[in-house]
C-alpha positions as CSV (number, residue, x, y, z in Angstrom):
1,M,3.3,18.4,-1.4
2,T,1.8,16.5,-4.3
3,A,0.8,12.8,-4.1
4,S,3.9,11.7,-6.1
5,E,6.2,13.6,-3.9
6,K,4.8,11.7,-0.8
7,I,5.5,8.3,-2.1
8,P,9.1,7.2,-3.0
9,A,9.9,6.2,-6.5
10,W,11.1,2.8,-5.4
11,I,7.6,2.0,-4.0
12,I,6.0,2.9,-7.4
13,S,8.6,1.0,-9.3
14,C,8.0,-2.2,-7.3
15,L,4.3,-1.9,-7.5
16,E,4.6,-1.6,-11.3
17,Q,7.0,-4.3,-11.7
18,Y,5.9,-6.9,-9.1
19,G,2.4,-5.7,-8.1
20,N,3.6,-5.5,-4.5
21,C,6.0,-3.8,-2.2
22,A,7.5,-4.0,1.3
23,C,7.2,-0.4,2.1
24,G,8.3,-0.2,5.7
25,Y,7.3,1.2,9.0
26,R,8.6,4.9,8.4
27,I,6.5,5.6,5.2
28,T,3.5,4.1,6.8
29,K,3.8,6.0,10.0
30,K,4.5,9.2,8.2
31,L,1.4,9.1,5.9
32,G,-0.8,6.9,8.3
33,K,-2.5,3.7,6.9
34,E,-5.4,5.5,5.3
35,G,-3.2,8.4,4.0
36,L,-0.8,5.9,2.3
37,L,-3.6,3.9,0.6
38,E,-5.5,7.1,-0.5
39,T,-2.3,8.6,-1.9
40,L,-1.4,5.5,-3.8
41,E,-5.1,5.2,-5.1
42,D,-4.8,8.9,-6.4
43,L,-1.6,7.9,-8.3
44,G,-3.6,5.0,-9.8
45,Y,-2.3,2.2,-7.6
46,P,-5.3,1.0,-5.6
47,C,-3.7,-1.2,-2.9
48,E,-4.3,-3.2,0.3
49,L,-1.9,-2.9,3.2
50,E,-1.0,-6.0,5.3
51,I,0.9,-5.6,8.4
52,I,2.7,-8.6,9.7
53,G,4.0,-8.1,13.4
54,D,3.1,-8.0,17.0
55,A,1.6,-4.8,18.1
56,K,2.5,-3.8,21.7
57,D,0.1,-2.1,24.1
58,G,-2.6,-1.1,21.5
59,E,0.0,0.2,19.1
60,E,-1.5,0.1,15.6
61,L,1.7,0.2,13.8
62,P,4.5,-2.1,15.1
63,E,7.9,-0.7,14.4
64,D,9.3,-4.1,13.8
65,G,6.5,-5.1,11.6
66,T,6.6,-6.0,7.9
67,Y,4.3,-3.7,5.8
68,I,3.4,-5.2,2.4
69,L,1.4,-3.3,-0.3
70,T,-0.4,-5.3,-2.8
71,V,-2.0,-3.7,-5.9
72,H,-5.7,-4.7,-6.4
73,K,-6.1,-6.7,-9.6
74,P,-8.9,-5.2,-11.8
75,S,-11.6,-8.0,-11.9
76,A,-12.5,-9.4,-15.3
77,P,-15.7,-8.4,-16.8
78,A,-18.4,-10.9,-16.2
79,K,-19.6,-12.6,-19.4
80,D,-23.2,-12.4,-20.2
81,E,-24.7,-15.9,-20.7
82,D,-27.7,-16.1,-23.1
């Protein structure tokens, strides 16, 4: 399965249009946090993943949490001062 087949088209569309996307528990659980971020980076969307929710009993991914992907903005090149 290629990277583009792992990520639903609606996630890519939201990232392109808005720069962020609420992706949900199921896709995050399926790929794992690092797998999701690596796959998106391979597709040209370096992102951060913020998980909002209460994890229970050491659970890393709360089922009722909110999973928000945010594309890293390229930093502006520093201007040289003479």
